[in-house]
Structure formats: C-alpha cells, structure tokens
C-alpha positions in Angstrom: 21.1 -1.4 3.8 18.6 1.3 4.4 17.9 3.7 1.6 19.7 7.1 1.7 18.6 10.5 0.8 19.5 11.7 -2.6 22.8 13.4 -1.9 24.1 10.4 0.2 23.2 8.1 -2.7 25.1 10.4 -5.1 28.1 10.5 -2.8 28.1 6.7 -2.6 27.8 6.6 -6.4 30.7 9.1 -6.6 32.9 6.8 -4.6 31.8 3.9 -6.7 32.4 5.8 -9.9 35.9 6.9 -8.9 36.6 3.3 -7.8 35.2 1.9 -11.0 36.8 4.3 -13.3 40.1 5.7 -12.0 41.0 5.7 -8.4 39.5 3.6 -5.6 40.5 0.0 -5.5 37.7 -2.4 -4.8 40.2 -5.1 -4.1 43.8 -5.3 -3.2 44.0 -8.7 -4.9 45.6 -9.4 -8.3 47.3 -6.0 -8.7 49.1 -5.5 -12.0 51.9 -3.0 -12.3 52.3 -0.9 -15.5 55.8 -0.4 -16.7 57.1 3.2 -16.3 58.0 3.0 -20.0 54.5 2.4 -21.2 53.4 5.0 -23.7 50.3 7.2 -23.1 48.6 5.5 -26.1 49.3 2.0 -24.9 48.1 2.9 -21.3 44.5 3.6 -22.4 43.4 0.0 -23.0 45.5 -1.1 -20.0 43.7 1.3 -17.7 40.3 0.2 -19.0 41.2 -3.4 -18.7 42.5 -2.9 -15.2 39.4 -1.0 -14.1 37.1 -3.7 -15.6 39.0 -6.3 -13.7 38.8 -4.4 -10.5 35.1 -3.9 -10.8 34.4 -7.6 -11.7 36.7 -8.9 -9.0 35.6 -6.5 -6.3 31.9 -7.2 -6.9 32.3 -11.0 -7.1 31.5 -10.8 -10.8 28.2 -9.0 -10.2 29.0 -5.8 -12.2 30.4 -5.3 -15.7 32.1 -2.0 -16.6 32.3 -0.6 -20.1 34.0 2.6 -21.2 33.7 3.9 -24.8 36.8 6.1 -24.6 39.4 7.1 -22.0 41.8 10.1 -22.5 44.7 10.4 -20.0 46.9 13.4 -20.3 50.1 13.0 -18.4 51.4 16.5 -19.0 48.4 18.2 -17.6 47.6 15.5 -15.1 44.0 15.0 -16.3 41.9 12.1 -17.2 38.6 12.0 -19.2 36.3 9.1 -19.6 33.3 9.0 -22.0 30.3 6.7 -22.3 30.8 4.9 -19.0 28.3 2.2 -17.9 28.2 0.0 -14.9 25.6 -2.8 -15.3 24.7 -5.9 -13.2 25.2 -9.3 -14.6 21.8 -11.1 -14.3 23.1 -14.6 -14.2 25.7 -13.8 -11.5 23.0 -12.1 -9.5 20.9 -15.2 -9.6 23.8 -17.3 -8.5 24.7 -15.0 -5.7 21.0 -15.0 -4.6 21.0 -18.8 -4.5 24.1 -18.7 -2.4 22.5 -16.0 -0.2 25.2 -13.5 -1.0 23.3 -11.1 -3.2 23.2 -7.5 -2.0 19.9 -5.6 -1.2 20.7 -2.8 -3.6 21.5 -3.4 -7.3 22.8 -0.4 -9.2 22.8 0.5 -12.9 24.9 3.5 -13.7 25.7 5.4 -16.9 27.2 8.8 -17.6 28.2 10.9 -20.6 31.5 12.0 -19.3 33.9 12.1 -16.3 36.7 14.6 -16.1 39.4 14.4 -13.4 42.2 16.9 -12.9 45.3 16.7 -10.7 45.8 13.0 -11.3 49.1 11.3 -12.1 48.3 8.7 -14.7 51.7 6.8 -14.2 50.8 6.1 -10.6 47.0 5.8 -11.3 46.8 2.1 -10.5 49.1 2.1 -7.5 47.6 4.6 -5.1 45.6 3.9 -2.0 44.5 7.4 -1.2 42.6 10.0 -3.3 44.1 13.4 -3.9 42.7 15.4 -6.8 42.0 18.9 -7.9 38.5 18.4 -9.4 36.0 15.9 -10.7 33.2 16.8 -13.1 30.5 14.2 -13.9 28.0 15.0 -16.6 24.5 13.5 -17.1 24.8 10.5 -14.9 21.8 8.2 -14.7 21.7 6.1 -11.5 19.1 3.4 -10.9 18.9 1.6 -7.6 16.8 -1.5 -7.3 16.1 -2.0 -3.6 15.2 -5.6 -2.8 15.7 -6.3 0.9 16.5 -10.0 1.5 15.9 -11.8 4.7 19.4 -13.4 4.7 20.9 -9.8 4.8 18.9 -8.8 7.9 21.8 -9.1 10.3 24.1 -7.3 7.9 21.6 -4.5 7.5 21.4 -4.1 11.3 25.2 -3.9 11.5 25.3 -1.4 8.7 22.7 0.8 10.4 25.0 1.2 13.4 27.9 2.5 11.2 28.5 6.1 10.4 28.9 7.2 6.8 32.7 7.6 7.5 32.9 4.0 8.6 31.1 2.8 5.5 33.3 4.8 3.2 36.5 3.7 4.9 35.8 0.1 4.0 36.5 1.2 0.4 39.3 3.8 0.7 41.9 5.1 3.1 41.4 8.8 2.6 40.2 11.4 0.1 41.1 15.0 -0.6 39.3 16.6 -3.5 39.1 20.4 -4.0 36.0 20.4 -6.2 33.3 18.0 -7.3 30.6 18.9 -9.7 27.7 16.6 -10.8 25.6 18.0 -13.6 22.1 17.0 -14.8 21.9 13.8 -12.8 18.9 11.5 -12.8 18.5 9.2 -9.8 15.8 6.5 -9.8 15.1 4.3 -6.8 12.7 1.3 -7.3 11.5 -1.2 -4.8 9.9 -4.7 -4.7 6.5 -3.1 -4.9 7.5 -1.5 -8.2 7.3 1.9 -6.5 9.7 4.4 -7.9 11.3 7.6 -6.7 12.7 9.8 -9.4 15.0 12.7 -8.9 15.4 14.7 -12.1 17.9 17.3 -13.1 20.1 17.1 -10.0 23.1 19.4 -9.7 25.5 18.9 -6.9 28.6 21.1 -6.0 31.0 20.1 -3.2 34.1 22.1 -2.4 37.1 21.1 -0.3 36.1 17.5 0.4 38.3 15.8 2.9 37.6 12.3 4.2 40.0 11.0 6.9 40.1 10.5 10.7 40.4 14.2 11.3 37.1 15.1 9.6 34.9 12.1 10.6 33.4 14.1 13.5 33.7 17.6 12.1 30.1 18.9 12.1 31.3 22.1 10.5 31.6 20.1 7.3 28.7 18.6 5.3 29.4 15.4 3.5 33.0 16.0 4.6 33.0 19.2 2.5 33.4 22.8 3.6 30.8 23.9 1.1 27.9 22.0 -0.5 25.1 23.1 -2.8 22.5 20.7 -4.2 19.5 21.4 -6.4 16.9 19.0 -7.9 13.9 19.6 -10.2 10.7 17.6 -10.8 10.9 14.9 -8.2 8.1 12.3 -8.3 7.2 9.2 -6.3 4.0 7.2 -5.7 2.6 5.8 -2.5 2.6 2.1 -1.7 -1.1 1.8 -2.5 -0.6 3.7 -5.8 -3.4 6.1 -4.9 -1.2 9.2 -4.6 1.8 10.9 -6.1 4.3 12.9 -4.1 5.9 15.6 -6.1 8.4 18.4 -5.7 8.8 21.1 -8.4 12.3 22.0 -7.1 14.5 21.8 -4.1 17.6 23.8 -3.3 20.0 22.8 -0.5 22.7 25.1 0.9 24.3 22.7 3.3 27.0 25.3 4.3 24.2 27.6 5.6 22.2 24.6 6.9 19.1 25.6 4.9 16.8 24.1 2.4 14.1 25.6 0.2 11.5 23.4 -1.6 8.9 24.7 -4.1 5.6 23.3 -5.3 5.6 20.3 -2.9 2.4 18.3 -3.6 0.7 15.2 -2.4 -2.0 14.6 -5.0 -4.5 11.8 -5.7 -4.1 9.9 -9.0 -7.2 10.8 -11.0 -10.3 12.9 -10.3 -12.9 12.0 -7.6 -14.7 9.4 -9.7 -11.5 7.7 -10.8 -10.1 7.7 -7.3 -13.2 6.1 -5.8 -13.1 3.3 -8.4 -9.9 2.1 -6.6 -11.6 2.1 -3.2 -13.5 -0.9 -1.8 -14.9 1.1 1.1 -15.5 4.7 2.2 -12.2 6.5 2.6 -10.7 10.0 2.6 -9.3 11.6 -0.5 -6.5 14.1 0.4 -5.1 16.7 -1.9 -2.2 18.9 -0.6 -0.1 21.6 -2.1 2.7 23.6 -0.4 4.1 26.2 -2.8 7.1 27.0 -0.6 8.8 25.3 2.3 11.9 26.8 4.0 13.9 24.8 6.5 16.6 26.5 8.6 19.3 25.2 11.0 19.2 21.7 9.6 21.5 19.2 11.3 23.1 17.7 8.1 25.5 15.7 10.2 22.7 13.8 11.8 21.1 13.3 8.4 24.2 11.8 6.8 25.1 9.6 9.7 21.8 8.6 11.2 19.2 9.2 8.5 17.3 11.6 10.8 16.1 15.0 9.7 16.6 17.5 12.5 15.6 21.1 12.0 15.2 24.0 14.4 12.8 26.0 12.3 10.6 25.4 9.2 8.3 27.8 7.4 5.4 26.8 5.2 3.8 29.3 2.9 0.3 29.3 1.3 -0.3 25.6 1.9 -3.6 24.0 0.8 -5.0 20.9 2.4 -8.3 19.3 1.1 -10.0 16.4 2.6 -13.0 14.8 0.8 -15.2 11.9 1.7 -18.1 10.4 -0.2 -20.7 8.8 2.0 -22.3 7.0 -0.9 -19.5 4.5 -0.6 -20.1 1.5 1.7 -18.5 1.7 5.1 -16.2 -0.9 6.5 -16.4 -2.6 9.8 -12.6 -2.8 10.0 -10.7 -0.2 12.1 -7.3 -1.2 10.7 -6.9 2.3 9.1 -8.4 4.3 11.9 -5.1 5.5 13.3 -4.6 8.5 10.9 -4.2 11.4 13.3 -1.4 13.7 12.5 1.1 12.3 15.0 0.2 8.8 14.0 0.7 9.5 10.3 4.1 10.9 11.2 5.1 7.7 12.8 4.6 5.9 9.4 7.3 8.1 7.8 10.5 6.0 7.4 12.7 9.0 7.9 13.4 10.0 11.6 12.1 13.5 12.0 12.6 16.2 14.6 11.4 19.7 13.8 11.3 22.0 16.8 9.1 24.7 15.3 6.9 24.9 12.1 5.5 28.3 11.2 2.4 28.4 9.0 1.8 31.4 6.7 -1.6 31.9 5.0 -2.6 28.3 4.8 -6.0 26.9 3.9 -7.8 23.7 5.0 -11.1 22.4 3.8 -13.3 19.4 4.6 -15.8 18.3 2.0 -18.4 15.6 2.4 -20.9 14.3 -0.1 -24.2 13.5 1.6 -26.4 11.0 -0.3 -29.5 12.2 1.6 -29.1 15.6 0.1 -27.4 14.4 -3.1 -24.8 17.1 -2.8 -21.6 18.1 -1.1 -21.0 20.5 1.8 -17.7 22.1 2.5 -16.3 23.7 5.6 -13.2 25.8 5.2 -10.5 27.3 7.5 -8.7 30.0 5.6 -5.7 32.3 6.0 -4.3 30.1 8.8 -1.3 31.5 10.6 0.4 30.1 13.6 3.1 27.8 15.1 3.3 24.1 15.5 6.0 23.0 18.0 7.7 19.7 18.9 7.2 17.6 15.8 8.9 14.3 16.0 8.6 10.5 15.4 11.8 9.6 17.3 10.9 7.8 20.5 13.4 9.3 22.8 12.8 12.8 21.5 9.0 12.3 21.8 9.5 11.5 25.5 11.4 14.7 26.0 8.8 16.8 24.1 5.7 15.3 25.8 3.2 17.0 23.5 3.0 18.4 19.9 1.2 21.7 20.2 -0.3 24.0 17.6 -1.5 27.6 18.1 -3.4 28.8 15.1 -5.6 31.6 14.0 -7.5 32.3 10.8 -11.0 32.6 9.2 -13.8 30.1 9.3 -15.6 30.0 5.9 -13.3 32.8 4.8 -15.3 35.3 6.9 -15.4 34.5 10.6 -12.2 34.9 12.7 -11.2 32.0 15.0 -8.3 31.0 17.2 -7.5 27.5 18.2 -5.0 25.4 20.2 -4.3 21.7 19.6 -2.2 19.4 21.8 -1.3 15.8 20.8 0.0 13.5 23.6 3.2 12.0 22.2 3.4 9.4 25.0 -0.1 8.2 24.0 0.1 8.6 20.2 -1.1 5.0 19.6 -4.4 5.7 21.3 -4.6 9.2 19.6 -5.1 11.2 22.8 -5.5 14.9 21.9 -7.2 18.1 23.0 -8.4 21.2 21.2 -9.8 24.6 22.1 -11.4 26.9 19.6 -12.9 30.3 19.9 -15.2 31.6 17.1 -16.6 35.1 16.7 -20.1 36.1 15.4 -21.5 34.1 12.5 -24.1 35.1 10.0 -26.7 32.5 8.8 -25.6 33.0 5.2 -22.2 31.7 6.1 -23.6 28.6 7.8 -26.3 27.6 5.4 -24.0 26.3 2.6 -22.8 23.7 5.2 -25.9 23.2 7.2 -28.2 22.4 4.2 -26.2 19.6 2.5 -24.7 18.1 5.6 -27.3 18.7 8.3 -30.5 18.8 6.1 -31.5 22.0 7.8 -31.5 25.7 6.7 -31.3 28.6 9.1 -34.2 31.0 8.4 -33.2 33.6 11.0 -30.7 33.8 13.7 -27.5 35.4 14.8 -24.6 33.5 16.5 -22.7 35.9 18.7 -19.8 33.6 19.6 -18.8 30.0 20.2 -16.2 28.5 22.5 -15.5 24.7 22.2 -13.2 22.3 24.0 -12.6 18.8 22.8 -10.7 15.9 24.5 -10.6 12.8 22.4 -8.8 9.7 21.2 -9.0 7.2 18.3 -12.7 6.4 19.0 -14.4 9.0 21.1 -14.4 12.7 21.9 -15.8 14.7 24.8 -17.2 18.1 23.7 -17.8 21.1 25.9 -19.5 23.9 24.0 -20.7 27.3 24.8 -22.6 29.0 21.9 -24.4 32.3 22.4 -27.1 33.1 19.8 -30.5 34.7 19.4 -33.7 34.6 17.3 -32.9 31.1 15.8 -35.4 29.5 13.5 -34.6 26.4 11.5 -36.3 24.6 8.6 -35.6 20.9 8.2 -35.1 19.9 4.5 -35.7 16.8 2.4 -35.0 15.7 -1.1 -38.3 14.7 -2.8 -37.0 12.1 -5.3 -33.8 10.8 -6.9 -34.3 12.8 -10.1 -34.9 16.2 -8.4 -31.7 17.3 -6.7 -33.3 20.4 -5.1 -34.1 20.5 -1.4 -37.6 21.3 0.0 -38.6 22.2 3.5 -40.6 19.9 5.7 -43.5 22.2 6.5 -45.1 20.3 9.4 -41.8 19.1 10.7 -40.5 22.7 10.6 -43.5 24.0 12.6 -43.2 21.4 15.3 -39.4 21.7 15.4 -39.4 25.5 15.9 -42.3 25.4 18.4 -41.4 22.3 20.5 -37.8 21.4 19.9 -35.5 24.3 19.0 -34.2 26.5 21.7 -34.3 29.8 19.9 -31.8 31.6 22.1 -28.9 31.1 24.4 -29.2 32.4 27.0 -32.9 32.2 27.0 -34.7 35.4 28.1 -33.9 36.0 31.7 -31.9 32.7 32.0 -28.3 31.7 32.3 -26.3 30.6 29.3 -26.3 26.9 28.5 -23.0 25.2 28.4 -23.4 21.7 26.9 -21.3 18.5 27.2 -21.7 15.6 24.8 -19.7 12.4 24.0 -19.3 11.6 20.4 -18.4 8.2 18.9 -16.1 8.4 15.9 -17.1 6.9 12.6 -14.1 4.8 11.8 -14.1 6.1 8.2 -13.6 9.7 9.3 -10.2 11.3 9.2 -9.1 13.7 11.9 -10.6 16.8 10.3 -14.0 15.0 9.8 -14.0 13.7 13.4 -13.3 17.2 14.8 -16.0 18.7 12.7 -18.6 16.1 13.6 -17.7 16.6 17.3 -18.4 20.3 17.1 -21.6 19.8 15.0 -22.9 17.4 17.6 -22.3 19.9 20.3 -24.1 22.6 18.3 -27.1 20.4 17.7 -27.5 19.6 21.4 -27.2 23.3 22.3 -30.1 24.3 19.9 -32.2 21.2 20.9 -32.1 19.1 17.7 -31.4 15.4 17.9 -27.7 14.5 17.5 -28.5 12.2 14.6 -28.6 15.2 12.4 -24.8 15.2 12.6 -24.8 12.0 10.5 -27.6 12.8 8.2 
C-alpha cells in the first residue's frame, strides 16, 4: 500500500481507532451480545474485552489492544477511553511473514484520551453504521513502519486502483459524524532504510463528515467533510542518502477553501561544508534551500485523497533562497549516473504526482559558489530579487504531454546590482535527455561587479572596461550546450593572475603574460572601431559533476571568453 499524506493517514487511523475502541467492527465473526439488563459498571470490562477480541480476531492476531480505563455514560450517550494503545505482536508478525501474509505497513498507536458523544452504549456492539455527534482524540502518537514486501506487490497494485471510499467501505458501511477533533498528534513514518518522516503537533478539525454512496464522488467535500482544517508544526524528514534534511516550520491547510500555507520550508545539508564533503566520495553539489512562505491556492483535494496527486492552479513562493556550492578540490567521477539533475528531471524523482499550473516567485535569490583550487578561494555569482512566473510544472506523464514545455519568465538583479530578464523552457517530452533553452538579457556591468567572480573562477582581473549589455541564448541537453552570445563592451584590459605558492593565498598578476594577452589576444572592444558587432557561437561540453546552475554559468562564461579573445580553457581554471 502506497504511503498517504498526513491527513489521509490520520483519517485511516481514525477509522482504525473507532474500530478498535468503540464502533467499527473488524470482523462479523464471533459476535457476542450483551444482555439488556447488564449494568453500566459491568459493561465496562465487557466492552474492553469485546474490543480486544475484535482487534485480535480482525488482525489475525497481529495487534493487541490495551485500554487503561473506559467510561460509558448511558444517560448522556457518551463514552470516554483513557490510556489506549494498539501494538503489534512481534511473534505473530514473524509467523505472518513466513506465511507471506504480513502487511506492508505496521502501526503502533497510543493516545491519552478518546471522547465520543451521541453514542448508545447498550447498542454499542451491535451496530454496523457509525452515527455520532463528536469525537475528540487527544495526544495520539502514530508510528507507521513501512516495509514493502514482494509477495504483496499484486495486492498493492489492486489497492492503488481503489478510491479512498472503496478502501474505507471494506471496513464499515457508512459513517455520519458531526465533528471530529484531533489534538497534538504526532505521526512518525519509517521505512526500510530507517528514514523517518515526523509530523509534530498536528491539529485536525473535520465538520459534518458523511461517508456513504451519496458522498463518494462529492468533490465539494474534503475527506468526506464539509469543512476541514489541518495544521502541523516542526515536520522533519531526511533524504535516502542521509545528506539532507527536509523541514517545515508549520503548515496550515484550509481544505474548505482549497488552500494551504507553509512556513519556513527548508532543504538543508547535514553539517557544514567540511562535514558534508567528508560524506562524499567524489565532487558533488551541496544545495541549501529555504522558502520562508509558500501559499497554494485552488488545490484539488479530491485528487489528492483518491489518487495521491497534488494538483494546484496557483502557488506563490516568497523570499526563497537557493544556494549551490561545489568544491573542485574533490576528485571528479567518470560515472554519469547522477548527471540527470535538471529541474524537470529532479521533479520526476518525487514520489507524489504533481501538477501545478502556475508558480509565482516573489523576491527570491539564487547563488552559485565554486571553490577553485588554482586560486585557493571561492567565487560566487548571485541572482537576486528574482520575480516572475513558472508555468506547467508536472511529473504526470499524460499531463506533461498536454503541457509540452515547462516555461519560466524571470527578472531580477545579477550580483545584486545589474538588472536582467530571462526565459527558460524545458521540453517535457524530452525530459530524459534534458533538452532546454534559455534566453537572458543583461544591462551594463561595471568591472567592480565582475572581478569578485572573474578573479577566483577565471584567474583574471579586469583592469579597465565597461560592458554595455549582453544577450545570450543557450540550447542544451544533459551533455552539451550551444551558446549564442552578443556582448557589447569597450576599453577592456585584463590581467591574468596566479597563486605563487600553497602558503600564500593572495593572487599576483602575470606581468609578461598580461602584456602579451592585452596586445595580441584580447579584443578590447565590441564592436571594434569602425567594425560590426561580433556575435559568437560556441559549443560547450558539460562537466558531469556540474548541476544545472553551474552548467548554465559555464556556458555563458565560455561565450564571454570567446568574445573577448581568451582561450575557453579559462572557464575551467
């Protein structure tokens, strides 16, 4: 069975909890009927014993139920249960596994208290439908150990074709509950790789829940309810390679209004740069991402609950920060197994089906930093105050065919000083080969803006010069790019640099080389006096350790070097 989102897991838990504690019958076998003359005091142990029997019988002995105290009140039609625990029996699990009957998901559930109103205790053990006023669950802790088994593969495939309604109807006939409140829930999902996803401090409110044939296709309801509100704080999960943590400070879901707001969403490396690199065998990118606020509107919750697909008309991302760092001191790898890390390719690795029609960026910042051992220092190129729109984001094959391309129209500041506009297009029909195109227009650039990048990464310093504008077009794929660059500039004089020794980290100019470069190599202006502007084209081979940002930057840098007359090797100094 595929893993569900938090609120689906909680709903399944809710059904399980009701079944375990008071209402839903796991099995129609071995029913025992309480006498109508049984006293309220005597009925307590009978109810507990009956529920324990139902749980054990319905789970083939896999689960044991314990309840510290149960308080039925016939006059007020209420029931309270305290200290409830549902735990798997390890020996039975081993036996079921040997018989190839063990489920993929094993739950451990505990909660402080469960209150139910609108229940008739006399008929408690004889009903087949749920009809209640309210349910309040306090401080539940739910742990799901997800261990997919090969002998369950066909069953999983059958389950994937079922809607949530069909799955629930295997356990109950109908349900009508006016109010459900889950307070301070902790949900922990663990996998075979020991990865954990932890949802902390979850609150969930559902009003007017109705599950029957009349609501199974009612997309005006969410989780079969007319009103749903969910909040969660301090979510954390780590990636499969254990190099990163994914965190969310808080998330609020108003399912009735089809909206979601997430705060302090982060994808952070575990440890600083030195600690991170100790875990690497070869040169690789170190990403650090923070999105202080994400707002999603017009979410199709019906598609999410039934098909595990996140469909959204409009998302807005505020003040995002994306950092990409690579250390060229680390050895490179000849393998290209990890080369497919373009944005559309990374999206295909997300297990959740995604379809976002429009993503709006507000004041976002992207930086690419590279440590150059030849200079013994880092250089960083930044794109600041990025605003714009990304359209047609999806990893669903039939939707991708309809969209054709994921496009981005962006504007911002290069090095926090120079205005730029850019357009990206990713061919969704050729996402495997990474086909993309990019156009960028940059306004005038001062040498003082370029030198912090040119000196550590290109081993050159710009002594004089004024770049009036630059227009670049790139068409590329996983391995190569074709660059068309028009850069207009004047009075350009460069000084090649070198690091004298390993102890002295300062850079010194190559005097003789500088003289010959400026006299014989460097084209000091474009257009040259009395000539036409030079428009250069160059093909660039991708270093397989470079991520998308690094590849685009090296493509542009190579075009710049060819324009000014320097060897293209300076792009990889």
